[in-house]
All heavy atoms as TSV, in Angstrom:
chain	resi	resn	atom	element	x	y	z
A	1	MET	N	N	82.828	98.031	101.155
A	1	MET	CA	C	83.077	96.859	101.970
A	1	MET	C	C	84.442	96.970	102.636
A	1	MET	O	O	85.338	96.195	102.375
A	1	MET	CB	C	82.993	95.602	101.124
A	1	MET	CG	C	81.616	95.350	100.574
A	1	MET	SD	S	81.414	93.738	99.841
A	1	MET	CE	C	82.388	93.887	98.372
A	2	THR	N	N	84.595	97.963	103.474
A	2	THR	CA	C	85.862	98.189	104.132
A	2	THR	C	C	85.874	97.520	105.499
A	2	THR	O	O	84.987	97.740	106.318
A	2	THR	CB	C	86.122	99.700	104.308
A	2	THR	OG1	O	86.090	100.310	103.020
A	2	THR	CG2	C	87.453	99.947	104.953
A	3	TRP	N	N	86.872	96.713	105.729
A	3	TRP	CA	C	87.057	96.060	107.020
A	3	TRP	C	C	88.232	96.723	107.730
A	3	TRP	O	O	89.204	97.121	107.105
A	3	TRP	CB	C	87.375	94.578	106.838
A	3	TRP	CG	C	86.242	93.769	106.321
A	3	TRP	CD1	C	85.943	93.529	105.005
A	3	TRP	CD2	C	85.256	93.090	107.081
A	3	TRP	NE1	N	84.834	92.748	104.910
A	3	TRP	CE2	C	84.381	92.445	106.173
A	3	TRP	CE3	C	85.007	92.949	108.440
A	3	TRP	CZ2	C	83.301	91.686	106.581
A	3	TRP	CZ3	C	83.930	92.185	108.852
A	3	TRP	CH2	C	83.088	91.568	107.931
A	4	THR	N	N	88.151	96.823	109.061
A	4	THR	CA	C	89.258	97.311	109.869
A	4	THR	C	C	89.511	96.320	110.999
A	4	THR	O	O	88.594	95.621	111.429
A	4	THR	CB	C	88.975	98.703	110.469
A	4	THR	OG1	O	87.792	98.626	111.268
A	4	THR	CG2	C	88.792	99.747	109.389
A	5	VAL	N	N	90.745	96.266	111.449
A	5	VAL	CA	C	91.077	95.415	112.590
A	5	VAL	C	C	90.585	96.137	113.840
A	5	VAL	O	O	91.032	97.240	114.145
A	5	VAL	CB	C	92.592	95.144	112.669
A	5	VAL	CG1	C	92.927	94.330	113.905
A	5	VAL	CG2	C	93.070	94.441	111.405
A	6	GLN	N	N	89.633	95.527	114.525
A	6	GLN	CA	C	89.066	96.131	115.724
A	6	GLN	C	C	89.943	95.836	116.942
A	6	GLN	O	O	90.263	96.733	117.709
A	6	GLN	CB	C	87.649	95.607	115.951
A	6	GLN	CG	C	86.939	96.272	117.108
A	6	GLN	CD	C	85.536	95.724	117.290
A	6	GLN	OE1	O	85.321	94.520	117.197
A	6	GLN	NE2	N	84.597	96.614	117.543
A	7	ARG	N	N	90.315	94.560	117.107
A	7	ARG	CA	C	91.203	94.189	118.213
A	7	ARG	C	C	91.783	92.811	117.962
A	7	ARG	O	O	91.269	92.041	117.155
A	7	ARG	CB	C	90.484	94.222	119.555
A	7	ARG	CG	C	89.441	93.167	119.746
A	7	ARG	CD	C	88.697	93.362	121.079
A	7	ARG	NE	N	87.647	92.399	121.235
A	7	ARG	CZ	C	87.725	91.301	121.978
A	7	ARG	NH1	N	88.835	91.040	122.639
A	7	ARG	NH2	N	86.719	90.463	122.072
A	8	ILE	N	N	92.868	92.515	118.663
A	8	ILE	CA	C	93.518	91.209	118.603
A	8	ILE	C	C	93.554	90.662	120.020
A	8	ILE	O	O	93.990	91.360	120.940
A	8	ILE	CB	C	94.946	91.326	118.034
A	8	ILE	CG1	C	94.884	91.908	116.619
A	8	ILE	CG2	C	95.643	89.974	118.055
A	8	ILE	CD1	C	96.226	92.324	116.081
A	9	CYS	N	N	93.076	89.445	120.201
A	9	CYS	CA	C	93.083	88.802	121.510
A	9	CYS	C	C	94.026	87.605	121.440
A	9	CYS	O	O	93.669	86.561	120.884
A	9	CYS	CB	C	91.676	88.371	121.915
A	9	CYS	SG	S	91.625	87.625	123.559
A	10	THR	N	N	95.232	87.751	121.988
A	10	THR	CA	C	96.204	86.664	121.941
A	10	THR	C	C	95.784	85.498	122.837
A	10	THR	O	O	96.140	84.358	122.566
A	10	THR	CB	C	97.605	87.162	122.340
A	10	THR	OG1	O	97.542	87.779	123.618
A	10	THR	CG2	C	98.133	88.171	121.329
A	11	ARG	N	N	95.003	85.779	123.866
A	11	ARG	CA	C	94.522	84.710	124.749
A	11	ARG	C	C	93.580	83.777	124.003
A	11	ARG	O	O	93.598	82.562	124.198
A	11	ARG	CB	C	93.815	85.313	125.963
A	11	ARG	CG	C	93.357	84.302	126.995
A	11	ARG	CD	C	92.727	84.963	128.213
A	11	ARG	NE	N	91.694	85.936	127.912
A	11	ARG	CZ	C	90.425	85.620	127.637
A	11	ARG	NH1	N	90.033	84.380	127.612
A	11	ARG	NH2	N	89.548	86.572	127.381
A	12	GLU	N	N	92.770	84.328	123.105
A	12	GLU	CA	C	91.822	83.546	122.307
A	12	GLU	C	C	92.391	83.147	120.948
A	12	GLU	O	O	91.717	82.453	120.184
A	12	GLU	CB	C	90.551	84.355	122.063
A	12	GLU	CG	C	89.767	84.707	123.296
A	12	GLU	CD	C	88.578	85.612	122.987
A	12	GLU	OE1	O	88.344	85.956	121.803
A	12	GLU	OE2	O	87.868	85.959	123.937
A	13	ASP	N	N	93.607	83.599	120.610
A	13	ASP	CA	C	94.178	83.403	119.271
A	13	ASP	C	C	93.231	83.926	118.199
A	13	ASP	O	O	93.026	83.294	117.165
A	13	ASP	CB	C	94.495	81.925	119.011
A	13	ASP	CG	C	95.640	81.402	119.849
A	13	ASP	OD1	O	96.494	82.210	120.253
A	13	ASP	OD2	O	95.684	80.184	120.096
A	14	SER	N	N	92.638	85.096	118.434
A	14	SER	CA	C	91.611	85.632	117.545
A	14	SER	C	C	91.886	87.072	117.126
A	14	SER	O	O	92.474	87.845	117.884
A	14	SER	CB	C	90.244	85.596	118.224
A	14	SER	OG	O	89.845	84.277	118.468
A	15	VAL	N	N	91.423	87.384	115.929
A	15	VAL	CA	C	91.434	88.749	115.406
A	15	VAL	C	C	89.976	89.127	115.171
A	15	VAL	O	O	89.217	88.351	114.586
A	15	VAL	CB	C	92.227	88.833	114.084
A	15	VAL	CG1	C	92.121	90.217	113.480
A	15	VAL	CG2	C	93.677	88.437	114.304
A	16	TYR	N	N	89.586	90.302	115.632
A	16	TYR	CA	C	88.223	90.791	115.443
A	16	TYR	C	C	88.252	91.908	114.414
A	16	TYR	O	O	89.018	92.860	114.554
A	16	TYR	CB	C	87.646	91.299	116.765
A	16	TYR	CG	C	87.401	90.180	117.749
A	16	TYR	CD1	C	88.408	89.725	118.579
A	16	TYR	CD2	C	86.153	89.576	117.830
A	16	TYR	CE1	C	88.183	88.687	119.476
A	16	TYR	CE2	C	85.917	88.546	118.723
A	16	TYR	CZ	C	86.935	88.102	119.543
A	16	TYR	OH	O	86.708	87.072	120.426
A	17	LEU	N	N	87.416	91.763	113.390
A	17	LEU	CA	C	87.331	92.748	112.312
A	17	LEU	C	C	85.987	93.453	112.379
A	17	LEU	O	O	84.983	92.849	112.747
A	17	LEU	CB	C	87.461	92.059	110.956
A	17	LEU	CG	C	88.708	91.220	110.732
A	17	LEU	CD1	C	88.613	90.517	109.389
A	17	LEU	CD2	C	89.952	92.071	110.805
A	18	LEU	N	N	85.971	94.710	111.992
A	18	LEU	CA	C	84.752	95.508	111.950
A	18	LEU	C	C	84.514	95.952	110.517
A	18	LEU	O	O	85.400	96.529	109.877
A	18	LEU	CB	C	84.884	96.736	112.859
A	18	LEU	CG	C	83.747	97.755	112.793
A	18	LEU	CD1	C	82.447	97.148	113.318
A	18	LEU	CD2	C	84.120	99.000	113.572
A	19	LYS	N	N	83.310	95.678	110.008
A	19	LYS	CA	C	82.914	96.165	108.683
A	19	LYS	C	C	82.260	97.521	108.899
A	19	LYS	O	O	81.154	97.617	109.445
A	19	LYS	CB	C	81.948	95.191	108.012
A	19	LYS	CG	C	81.678	95.518	106.580
A	19	LYS	CD	C	80.873	94.410	105.940
A	19	LYS	CE	C	80.758	94.609	104.457
A	19	LYS	NZ	N	80.029	93.480	103.842
A	20	GLU	N	N	82.945	98.568	108.506
A	20	GLU	CA	C	82.543	99.928	108.837
A	20	GLU	C	C	81.170	100.305	108.306
A	20	GLU	O	O	80.416	101.005	108.967
A	20	GLU	CB	C	83.600	100.909	108.344
A	20	GLU	CG	C	84.931	100.737	109.057
A	20	GLU	CD	C	86.016	101.630	108.499
A	20	GLU	OE1	O	85.886	102.114	107.363
A	20	GLU	OE2	O	87.004	101.843	109.219
A	21	SER	N	N	80.797	99.818	107.124
A	21	SER	CA	C	79.537	100.228	106.510
A	21	SER	C	C	78.305	99.662	107.212
A	21	SER	O	O	77.242	100.266	107.176
A	21	SER	CB	C	79.510	99.823	105.034
A	21	SER	OG	O	79.616	98.409	104.919
A	22	SER	N	N	78.448	98.511	107.877
A	22	SER	CA	C	77.273	97.874	108.484
A	22	SER	C	C	77.401	97.627	109.978
A	22	SER	O	O	76.422	97.273	110.623
A	22	SER	CB	C	76.996	96.539	107.788
A	22	SER	OG	O	78.075	95.647	108.019
A	23	GLY	N	N	78.600	97.763	110.524
A	23	GLY	CA	C	78.805	97.501	111.950
A	23	GLY	C	C	78.975	96.025	112.284
A	23	GLY	O	O	79.034	95.652	113.453
A	24	VAL	N	N	79.068	95.165	111.261
A	24	VAL	CA	C	79.252	93.724	111.483
A	24	VAL	C	C	80.652	93.482	112.041
A	24	VAL	O	O	81.631	94.049	111.564
A	24	VAL	CB	C	79.062	92.945	110.156
A	24	VAL	CG1	C	79.490	91.505	110.290
A	24	VAL	CG2	C	77.629	93.044	109.700
A	25	VAL	N	N	80.735	92.626	113.070
A	25	VAL	CA	C	82.019	92.233	113.643
A	25	VAL	C	C	82.254	90.768	113.302
A	25	VAL	O	O	81.368	89.930	113.479
A	25	VAL	CB	C	82.044	92.435	115.175
A	25	VAL	CG1	C	83.344	91.913	115.761
A	25	VAL	CG2	C	81.849	93.901	115.511
A	26	ARG	N	N	83.433	90.447	112.790
A	26	ARG	CA	C	83.782	89.076	112.437
A	26	ARG	C	C	84.999	88.655	113.244
A	26	ARG	O	O	85.964	89.409	113.360
A	26	ARG	CB	C	84.078	88.999	110.948
A	26	ARG	CG	C	84.589	87.662	110.543
A	26	ARG	CD	C	84.110	87.134	109.244
A	26	ARG	NE	N	82.684	87.229	109.053
A	26	ARG	CZ	C	82.114	87.323	107.862
A	26	ARG	NH1	N	82.850	87.360	106.783
A	26	ARG	NH2	N	80.814	87.372	107.746
A	27	GLN	N	N	84.945	87.450	113.801
A	27	GLN	CA	C	86.062	86.886	114.555
A	27	GLN	C	C	86.754	85.846	113.690
A	27	GLN	O	O	86.104	84.961	113.139
A	27	GLN	CB	C	85.565	86.225	115.834
A	27	GLN	CG	C	86.659	85.546	116.623
A	27	GLN	CD	C	86.125	84.801	117.843
A	27	GLN	OE1	O	84.933	84.814	118.118
A	27	GLN	NE2	N	87.021	84.154	118.554
A	28	ILE	N	N	88.073	85.958	113.579
A	28	ILE	CA	C	88.877	84.980	112.850
A	28	ILE	C	C	89.904	84.423	113.836
A	28	ILE	O	O	90.662	85.188	114.436
A	28	ILE	CB	C	89.584	85.616	111.637
A	28	ILE	CG1	C	88.552	86.184	110.665
A	28	ILE	CG2	C	90.489	84.610	110.949
A	28	ILE	CD1	C	89.138	86.991	109.542
A	29	SER	N	N	89.904	83.111	113.992
A	29	SER	CA	C	90.828	82.466	114.934
A	29	SER	C	C	91.852	81.638	114.184
A	29	SER	O	O	91.494	80.832	113.322
A	29	SER	CB	C	90.058	81.568	115.904
A	29	SER	OG	O	89.159	82.325	116.668
A	30	VAL	N	N	93.123	81.857	114.504
A	30	VAL	CA	C	94.220	81.054	113.968
A	30	VAL	C	C	95.222	80.830	115.101
A	30	VAL	O	O	95.368	81.685	115.982
A	30	VAL	CB	C	94.911	81.713	112.750
A	30	VAL	CG1	C	93.961	81.821	111.573
A	30	VAL	CG2	C	95.481	83.054	113.082
A	31	PRO	N	N	95.918	79.697	115.125
A	31	PRO	CA	C	96.843	79.388	116.216
A	31	PRO	C	C	97.966	80.420	116.344
A	31	PRO	O	O	98.648	80.712	115.380
A	31	PRO	CB	C	97.414	78.017	115.840
A	31	PRO	CG	C	96.498	77.463	114.805
A	31	PRO	CD	C	95.851	78.628	114.140
A	32	GLY	N	N	98.120	80.987	117.522
A	32	GLY	CA	C	99.232	81.894	117.810
A	32	GLY	C	C	99.100	83.295	117.254
A	32	GLY	O	O	100.102	84.000	117.130
A	33	ALA	N	N	97.888	83.733	116.919
A	33	ALA	CA	C	97.699	85.069	116.335
A	33	ALA	C	C	98.281	86.149	117.243
A	33	ALA	O	O	98.029	86.161	118.439
A	33	ALA	CB	C	96.214	85.338	116.111
A	34	GLU	N	N	99.097	87.048	116.649
A	34	GLU	CA	C	99.684	88.119	117.455
A	34	GLU	C	C	99.612	89.497	116.803
A	34	GLU	O	O	99.702	90.502	117.494
A	34	GLU	CB	C	101.120	87.793	117.860
A	34	GLU	CG	C	102.088	87.620	116.722
A	34	GLU	CD	C	103.487	87.288	117.209
A	34	GLU	OE1	O	103.716	87.238	118.423
A	34	GLU	OE2	O	104.350	87.073	116.347
A	35	SER	N	N	99.431	89.579	115.484
A	35	SER	CA	C	99.255	90.875	114.831
A	35	SER	C	C	98.483	90.675	113.532
A	35	SER	O	O	98.442	89.567	112.995
A	35	SER	CB	C	100.602	91.551	114.549
A	35	SER	OG	O	101.328	90.822	113.578
A	36	ALA	N	N	97.875	91.755	113.052
A	36	ALA	CA	C	97.083	91.652	111.825
A	36	ALA	C	C	97.041	92.987	111.101
A	36	ALA	O	O	97.052	94.044	111.732
A	36	ALA	CB	C	95.659	91.206	112.158
A	37	ILE	N	N	97.002	92.902	109.774
A	37	ILE	CA	C	96.842	94.083	108.925
A	37	ILE	C	C	95.885	93.724	107.788
A	37	ILE	O	O	95.729	92.553	107.442
A	37	ILE	CB	C	98.185	94.586	108.342
A	37	ILE	CG1	C	98.852	93.498	107.490
A	37	ILE	CG2	C	99.107	95.084	109.427
A	37	ILE	CD1	C	100.008	94.000	106.662
A	38	ILE	N	N	95.252	94.739	107.212
A	38	ILE	CA	C	94.419	94.551	106.034
A	38	ILE	C	C	95.285	94.874	104.823
A	38	ILE	O	O	95.903	95.939	104.757
A	38	ILE	CB	C	93.184	95.481	106.051
A	38	ILE	CG1	C	92.358	95.269	107.318
A	38	ILE	CG2	C	92.353	95.277	104.789
A	38	ILE	CD1	C	91.677	93.945	107.445
A	39	GLU	N	N	95.353	93.925	103.884
A	39	GLU	CA	C	96.202	94.093	102.704
A	39	GLU	C	C	95.462	93.558	101.480
A	39	GLU	O	O	95.121	92.372	101.440
A	39	GLU	CB	C	97.504	93.316	102.925
A	39	GLU	CG	C	98.560	93.546	101.900
A	39	GLU	CD	C	99.843	92.829	102.280
A	39	GLU	OE1	O	100.598	93.377	103.095
A	39	GLU	OE2	O	100.068	91.724	101.756
A	40	ASP	N	N	95.188	94.397	100.506
A	40	ASP	CA	C	94.495	94.009	99.268
A	40	ASP	C	C	93.161	93.319	99.541
A	40	ASP	O	O	92.812	92.327	98.898
A	40	ASP	CB	C	95.379	93.100	98.408
A	40	ASP	CG	C	96.635	93.797	97.929
A	40	ASP	OD1	O	96.577	95.030	97.721
A	40	ASP	OD2	O	97.668	93.127	97.767
A	41	GLY	N	N	92.422	93.810	100.527
A	41	GLY	CA	C	91.109	93.256	100.832
A	41	GLY	C	C	91.118	92.026	101.720
A	41	GLY	O	O	90.061	91.544	102.129
A	42	ASN	N	N	92.292	91.489	102.012
A	42	ASN	CA	C	92.419	90.340	102.907
A	42	ASN	C	C	93.073	90.771	104.205
A	42	ASN	O	O	93.826	91.743	104.244
A	42	ASN	CB	C	93.268	89.237	102.279
A	42	ASN	CG	C	92.583	88.579	101.109
A	42	ASN	OD1	O	91.374	88.396	101.099
A	42	ASN	ND2	N	93.353	88.221	100.102
A	43	VAL	N	N	92.792	90.026	105.264
A	43	VAL	CA	C	93.485	90.282	106.520
A	43	VAL	C	C	94.665	89.316	106.591
A	43	VAL	O	O	94.522	88.120	106.344
A	43	VAL	CB	C	92.552	90.151	107.748
A	43	VAL	CG1	C	91.938	88.787	107.841
A	43	VAL	CG2	C	93.280	90.467	109.031
A	44	VAL	N	N	95.854	89.859	106.832
A	44	VAL	CA	C	97.061	89.050	106.968
A	44	VAL	C	C	97.385	88.993	108.459
A	44	VAL	O	O	97.611	90.024	109.094
A	44	VAL	CB	C	98.236	89.639	106.162
A	44	VAL	CG1	C	99.499	88.822	106.381
A	44	VAL	CG2	C	97.877	89.705	104.680
A	45	ILE	N	N	97.375	87.765	108.992
A	45	ILE	CA	C	97.574	87.552	110.426
A	45	ILE	C	C	98.931	86.901	110.631
A	45	ILE	O	O	99.201	85.828	110.088
A	45	ILE	CB	C	96.461	86.658	111.009
A	45	ILE	CG1	C	95.091	87.265	110.713
A	45	ILE	CG2	C	96.673	86.458	112.504
A	45	ILE	CD1	C	93.934	86.335	110.997
A	46	ARG	N	N	99.781	87.552	111.388
A	46	ARG	CA	C	101.099	87.004	111.725
A	46	ARG	C	C	100.970	86.247	113.046
A	46	ARG	O	O	100.331	86.738	113.983
A	46	ARG	CB	C	102.105	88.129	111.847
A	46	ARG	CG	C	103.487	87.642	112.245
A	46	ARG	CD	C	104.481	88.644	111.875
A	46	ARG	NE	N	104.839	88.260	110.502
A	46	ARG	CZ	C	105.854	88.735	109.840
A	46	ARG	NH1	N	106.581	89.659	110.340
A	46	ARG	NH2	N	106.128	88.315	108.634
A	47	CYS	N	N	101.587	85.073	113.120
A	47	CYS	CA	C	101.429	84.192	114.281
A	47	CYS	C	C	102.763	83.866	114.937
A	47	CYS	O	O	103.809	83.905	114.299
A	47	CYS	CB	C	100.751	82.896	113.850
A	47	CYS	SG	S	99.164	83.161	113.062
A	48	LYS	N	N	102.686	83.496	116.219
A	48	LYS	CA	C	103.868	83.098	116.978
A	48	LYS	C	C	104.446	81.782	116.467
A	48	LYS	O	O	105.579	81.445	116.782
A	48	LYS	CB	C	103.516	82.913	118.452
A	48	LYS	CG	C	103.050	84.153	119.143
A	48	LYS	CD	C	102.656	83.812	120.562
A	48	LYS	CE	C	101.631	84.803	121.052
A	48	LYS	NZ	N	101.044	84.395	122.320
A	49	THR	N	N	103.678	81.033	115.702
A	49	THR	CA	C	104.086	79.710	115.219
A	49	THR	C	C	105.096	79.770	114.082
A	49	THR	O	O	105.598	78.733	113.650
A	49	THR	CB	C	102.849	78.933	114.721
A	49	THR	OG1	O	102.253	79.672	113.649
A	49	THR	CG2	C	101.841	78.727	115.828
A	50	GLY	N	N	105.359	80.985	113.545
A	50	GLY	CA	C	106.257	81.123	112.400
A	50	GLY	C	C	105.518	81.140	111.077
A	50	GLY	O	O	106.132	81.225	110.020
A	51	PHE	N	N	104.204	81.027	111.140
A	51	PHE	CA	C	103.383	81.088	109.939
A	51	PHE	C	C	102.557	82.362	109.945
A	51	PHE	O	O	102.360	82.985	110.983
A	51	PHE	CB	C	102.427	79.886	109.857
A	51	PHE	CG	C	103.122	78.585	109.570
A	51	PHE	CD1	C	103.479	77.737	110.607
A	51	PHE	CD2	C	103.430	78.220	108.274
A	51	PHE	CE1	C	104.125	76.540	110.353
A	51	PHE	CE2	C	104.077	77.024	108.012
A	51	PHE	CZ	C	104.427	76.179	109.047
A	52	SER	N	N	102.068	82.724	108.775
A	52	SER	CA	C	101.104	83.807	108.626
A	52	SER	C	C	99.911	83.251	107.867
A	52	SER	O	O	100.018	82.234	107.173
A	52	SER	CB	C	101.707	84.982	107.856
A	52	SER	OG	O	102.715	85.602	108.621
A	53	TRP	N	N	98.778	83.913	108.028
A	53	TRP	CA	C	97.553	83.513	107.351
A	53	TRP	C	C	97.011	84.693	106.573
A	53	TRP	O	O	97.021	85.818	107.063
A	53	TRP	CB	C	96.496	83.088	108.370
A	53	TRP	CG	C	96.820	81.831	109.107
A	53	TRP	CD1	C	97.635	81.702	110.196
A	53	TRP	CD2	C	96.325	80.525	108.834
A	53	TRP	NE1	N	97.676	80.406	110.597
A	53	TRP	CE2	C	96.882	79.655	109.791
A	53	TRP	CE3	C	95.461	80.011	107.872
A	53	TRP	CZ2	C	96.604	78.308	109.810
A	53	TRP	CZ3	C	95.183	78.667	107.897
A	53	TRP	CH2	C	95.750	77.824	108.854
A	54	SER	N	N	96.529	84.429	105.369
A	54	SER	CA	C	95.810	85.419	104.580
A	54	SER	C	C	94.360	84.953	104.546
A	54	SER	O	O	94.070	83.841	104.081
A	54	SER	CB	C	96.384	85.486	103.158
A	54	SER	OG	O	95.634	86.383	102.375
A	55	VAL	N	N	93.456	85.779	105.073
A	55	VAL	CA	C	92.053	85.397	105.200
A	55	VAL	C	C	91.175	86.430	104.499
A	55	VAL	O	O	91.324	87.628	104.719
A	55	VAL	CB	C	91.639	85.285	106.690
A	55	VAL	CG1	C	90.196	84.835	106.809
A	55	VAL	CG2	C	92.571	84.353	107.452
A	56	ASN	N	N	90.248	85.955	103.665
A	56	ASN	CA	C	89.264	86.820	103.043
A	56	ASN	C	C	88.148	87.037	104.051
A	56	ASN	O	O	87.455	86.083	104.414
A	56	ASN	CB	C	88.716	86.174	101.768
A	56	ASN	CG	C	87.699	87.031	101.068
A	56	ASN	OD1	O	86.816	87.615	101.688
A	56	ASN	ND2	N	87.809	87.098	99.760
A	57	PRO	N	N	87.944	88.249	104.556
A	57	PRO	CA	C	86.938	88.472	105.592
A	57	PRO	C	C	85.504	88.275	105.109
A	57	PRO	O	O	84.614	88.017	105.906
A	57	PRO	CB	C	87.176	89.901	106.052
A	57	PRO	CG	C	87.994	90.540	105.007
A	57	PRO	CD	C	88.699	89.463	104.258
A	58	GLU	N	N	85.269	88.368	103.810
A	58	GLU	CA	C	83.919	88.183	103.271
A	58	GLU	C	C	83.527	86.708	103.236
A	58	GLU	O	O	82.410	86.343	103.580
A	58	GLU	CB	C	83.813	88.773	101.861
A	58	GLU	CG	C	83.973	90.271	101.797
A	58	GLU	CD	C	82.823	91.028	102.435
A	58	GLU	OE1	O	81.692	90.517	102.459
A	58	GLU	OE2	O	83.076	92.140	102.924
A	59	THR	N	N	84.448	85.848	102.788
A	59	THR	CA	C	84.127	84.437	102.581
A	59	THR	C	C	84.688	83.512	103.659
A	59	THR	O	O	84.229	82.387	103.799
A	59	THR	CB	C	84.673	83.950	101.226
A	59	THR	OG1	O	86.112	83.985	101.264
A	59	THR	CG2	C	84.159	84.800	100.086
A	60	GLY	N	N	85.720	83.970	104.369
A	60	GLY	CA	C	86.368	83.117	105.360
A	60	GLY	C	C	87.450	82.233	104.767
A	60	GLY	O	O	88.112	81.495	105.490
A	61	ALA	N	N	87.634	82.283	103.443
A	61	ALA	CA	C	88.680	81.482	102.794
A	61	ALA	C	C	90.031	81.908	103.332
A	61	ALA	O	O	90.313	83.099	103.481
A	61	ALA	CB	C	88.627	81.667	101.281
A	62	ARG	N	N	90.869	80.926	103.640
A	62	ARG	CA	C	92.169	81.242	104.233
A	62	ARG	C	C	93.287	80.441	103.607
A	62	ARG	O	O	93.076	79.357	103.099
A	62	ARG	CB	C	92.139	81.032	105.744
A	62	ARG	CG	C	91.694	79.664	106.163
A	62	ARG	CD	C	91.547	79.514	107.671
A	62	ARG	NE	N	90.437	80.295	108.160
A	62	ARG	CZ	C	90.286	80.671	109.431
A	62	ARG	NH1	N	91.153	80.326	110.335
A	62	ARG	NH2	N	89.257	81.373	109.791
A	63	ARG	N	N	94.493	81.023	103.682
A	63	ARG	CA	C	95.690	80.382	103.149
A	63	ARG	C	C	96.821	80.619	104.137
A	63	ARG	O	O	97.060	81.745	104.583
A	63	ARG	CB	C	96.032	81.010	101.799
A	63	ARG	CG	C	97.210	80.386	101.101
A	63	ARG	CD	C	97.424	81.001	99.730
A	63	ARG	NE	N	97.660	82.432	99.780
A	63	ARG	CZ	C	98.853	83.004	99.917
A	63	ARG	NH1	N	99.934	82.256	100.027
A	63	ARG	NH2	N	98.969	84.305	99.926
A	64	ARG	N	N	97.503	79.555	104.512
A	64	ARG	CA	C	98.624	79.653	105.432
A	64	ARG	C	C	99.929	79.658	104.641
A	64	ARG	O	O	100.079	78.943	103.658
A	64	ARG	CB	C	98.607	78.455	106.391
A	64	ARG	CG	C	99.691	78.539	107.465
A	64	ARG	CD	C	99.639	77.333	108.345
A	64	ARG	NE	N	100.229	76.204	107.631
A	64	ARG	CZ	C	100.679	75.121	108.227
A	64	ARG	NH1	N	100.553	74.957	109.517
A	64	ARG	NH2	N	101.203	74.148	107.524
A	65	PHE	N	N	100.892	80.469	105.088
A	65	PHE	CA	C	102.196	80.485	104.437
A	65	PHE	C	C	103.282	80.741	105.477
A	65	PHE	O	O	103.012	81.266	106.550
A	65	PHE	CB	C	102.254	81.517	103.292
A	65	PHE	CG	C	101.865	82.909	103.687
A	65	PHE	CD1	C	102.816	83.840	104.078
A	65	PHE	CD2	C	100.521	83.319	103.675
A	65	PHE	CE1	C	102.458	85.118	104.432
A	65	PHE	CE2	C	100.162	84.598	104.034
A	65	PHE	CZ	C	101.127	85.495	104.409
A	66	GLN	N	N	104.484	80.324	105.132
A	66	GLN	CA	C	105.630	80.501	106.015
A	66	GLN	C	C	105.965	81.983	106.106
A	66	GLN	O	O	106.087	82.654	105.079
A	66	GLN	CB	C	106.845	79.734	105.474
A	66	GLN	CG	C	108.041	79.725	106.393
A	66	GLN	CD	C	107.865	78.805	107.570
A	66	GLN	OE1	O	107.321	77.714	107.438
A	66	GLN	NE2	N	108.308	79.225	108.726
A	67	ALA	N	N	106.079	82.501	107.319
A	67	ALA	CA	C	106.381	83.923	107.506
A	67	ALA	C	C	107.825	84.188	107.079
A	67	ALA	O	O	108.718	83.357	107.277
A	67	ALA	CB	C	106.192	84.308	108.962
A	68	ALA	N	N	108.048	85.335	106.480
A	68	ALA	CA	C	109.400	85.731	106.073
A	68	ALA	C	C	110.239	85.998	107.317
A	68	ALA	O	O	109.776	86.544	108.287
A	68	ALA	CB	C	109.334	86.988	105.210
A	69	THR	N	N	111.480	85.554	107.262
A	69	THR	CA	C	112.380	85.755	108.421
A	69	THR	C	C	113.351	86.859	108.178
A	69	THR	O	O	113.571	87.315	107.110
A	69	THR	CB	C	113.151	84.454	108.741
A	69	THR	OG1	O	113.853	84.041	107.577
A	69	THR	CG2	C	112.196	83.390	109.208
């Protein structure tokens, strides 16, 4: 169940993930999305708002936290 960041669309505030084993594409939208990495099975999205989001790509569960300065 490996996910990769396919692309980031700052106009849509979205991150697109690709599940390599099945070809499934998942869109995750958060305000101000500008970069994303996969970390410990979750996608961590850094935003222009000063916050970051940790999102489980399998379930969609998300947690917002203050970005480190």
